[in-house]
N, C-alpha and C positions, 0 to 999 in steps of 0.2 A: 488399431483401438488406439495405440497411444495417441496421433496423431489426435482420433477424435479428442480422447481428453484433453494435452496438451487446447486442442480448439475449445473446450471447452473451461477452461482453466483461463487463457488469454483478456477471454472481457469486468477477469476478474481485476487484475492488475492496471486494474484503469482509474479505479481507487484509491490505492495505493502512490504508484506514479503520478497523478492530477491532487497530490497533497500541498496547497498553498501554502502551510505555515509551513512550510520541509523544505520545499524547490525558494520559497522568503532565503531562507536561512542556505542552507547552501549561495544563492548572491549575496547577498551580504558578506558573507564566506571568501567569495574569491572578489568582493570589490575589499578586502581588509588588507590591513597592512601583511596582517602573515600569513595572505589566502593561500600560499606552497603550501603550506603546513599543515592549517587547518580542513580546508579544504579534500582533501587527502583524508585526514584525522574522518570526519565525515563523512568517506564515502563508506570511508571499515567500519564504520560502527552505522551507520542503516544499513547495509548488504547485509552482518552478519545482523543485528535487528528485526529483522524483516526472514530471512531464513533461519532461523532458531523456530521460531512454530510452527511454521509450514513444516518443516523436517518431525517439529514433533506431531503435530496433526497428522503427519500421513500416516505416521505410525498406530499414532492412534484409531484410525479410520480403517485401518487392516483387521483393529479389534472386534467389528462390530459387525456380527453374521452377514455373510454376505447375499445375494435377489440367489433364493433352486433355483436349480439346473431348467425348471420347468418354464419358467420366466413369470411366475406368479410375483406379488406384493414383496419389495420389498419396506416392509413399518417402522425398523432402523433411520437408514438411509431415510426415510419421510421425512419421521416426526424429530430429527440431525436441519433436512435442510429448510421444515416450520423454522421451527426455532430465529434461525441464522434470519431467513430472512424478516422475521418482526424486531429481530436487534435490531440489527439494521434499519429497516422504518425507522425504529424507533431516534434510528441516532440521528435519522432525516432532517424528522421533524424538530429533534433537540436542535439542531443545524439554523434550520432553517428561522425556529424563534428569535435565535440568538444573531441574527443577521443588522447590519444595523439601520435607519431609519430612515427613511430617506434626507442628505442633508449633511449630515451625520459623520465624521469622521470612525472608519473602523481600527477598533486595539486594537497592537498588538504588545501577544509575551513582553513581561518589564525585562525582557534575559535578552532579548536583543536586540537593545540598546549598549551589553556585553563581548558584541562580540568580536567589535576589530578586537582588543586581546586574549583570543582561543586561539592557544596555542594547539598540535596536533593533541595531543593526550584531553585536552576538554571538550576539542571537536570530533574526541571518538566516542566521550562518553554523552554528547546527546544525540546523533547520531546512533546511540544504542536508547539513551526517552525518548527521543520523539518516532521509534520506531514499535521495541515493543511493548509497554505497557497500554499503546490509543489502543482502547479500544475498536475501535474503527479496523485496522489494522491488527487486529487478532482476529476478529470475525470473518477476516477477510479471506488473512489466512486458512484460515480453519475452515472455511467454503472452500478454501482451492486444492485442503486439505482432506476430508472427503469426500469430493471429487475425484484428485489421487488417486488416494488410501482406497476405498473405495471401488474403483477400474478393476480392484485383480490381476495388476498387471504384473510380473517382475521385475522384481528391487532394482535389474541394472533400469528398465526401463522408470520408473516410478523414484530415481533418483534426477535421469532424463527433464521430467517431463515439470518438477519441481526446481531445479536449475533453469530452466524457463523462464515459466510465472516467476521467481527469483533478480531474473535479469531484466527481465521487465513489468516491472513491479522497480528499481529503483534504476532504469533510466535515464530519472526525472532528476537525479546528481550523479550519475555518471557521464555522462552526455557534457550537462555544462561544467564538472572537474578537468574532467578530457580536453573537450574545446579549450579550457585557459590557458594548458601548457604549449598549443597551439596558437594560438589567436589572441591574447590577453585583452589588449590595449583595440581592438575590433568588435571584443564580446561588452566592452566596460557599458555600454551606449544603450541595446535592448536591453540588455540586462535591469537595468535603471530602471528603465523602462516595464519590460516586466514583472519589476517588484514592487512598484504602484501599481497596476491592474491587477494583481492574486490580490493587494489587499487589501484594497478592495472590493475583489469581487466572493473573496474567500468563501463565503456564507450559502449564495445560491450555488457557484461550482458542485461542495460539497453535499449539499444538498441532492441535486441531481439524479449523481455518482451512484450515490446513496440508494436510489431512490430506485431505480433504473432494475442492481444488482441489485435487491431487494428484490421483486419483479423479476428477477432472474431463479434465483431461490426458491420464490413459493412453484415457480412453475417447474420445476427438477426434482418439485418435493412430490407434487402431484402427477409426475411421470414415473415416480414408485411405486408408486399406488397400484 
């Protein structure tokens, strides 16, 4: 059962892991003069910001009525999945409409210009701000929490599933920060190229991921009936 739950939540991690704005932010920090302090600070804030809502939603899902042993419909779970699917689809549509027009340069947040001066504390705060308050991340955390908390797993296995989810979700920040301390000079060129590509394709990447996950949530809702 644990393996099944992990298999269900792993695809959801992509919507958090492949977050262009977040990856651009960590790239800029690793290219900044304060990389050795700002990088780990951002990573710590990002991990905390992803883990906290997942934990809360796992606990919340455990309070929902469980599916009857006879295998009847799980209406509460279905309603939650349908609501999450609709909200994710709305975010996908919003992201698609905000994409740059052909030939137009993508507009990045103004705070990115100040990243060169970020200390450990400011980077940690940014990691929290880019994770916890963002609707997309909250919806993905809610989706994962409903799957994990609604599976009827023992507390220990719930913790394992949640940990696997968080580690996979933060991997695109974790890996560059760790790699920086191993081979900083060799990473500079590839990081700059990745930064340019992500800035250009931000809206498209996010829209596709959210659309796919929305369909997955819809399928889970139908399966619960």
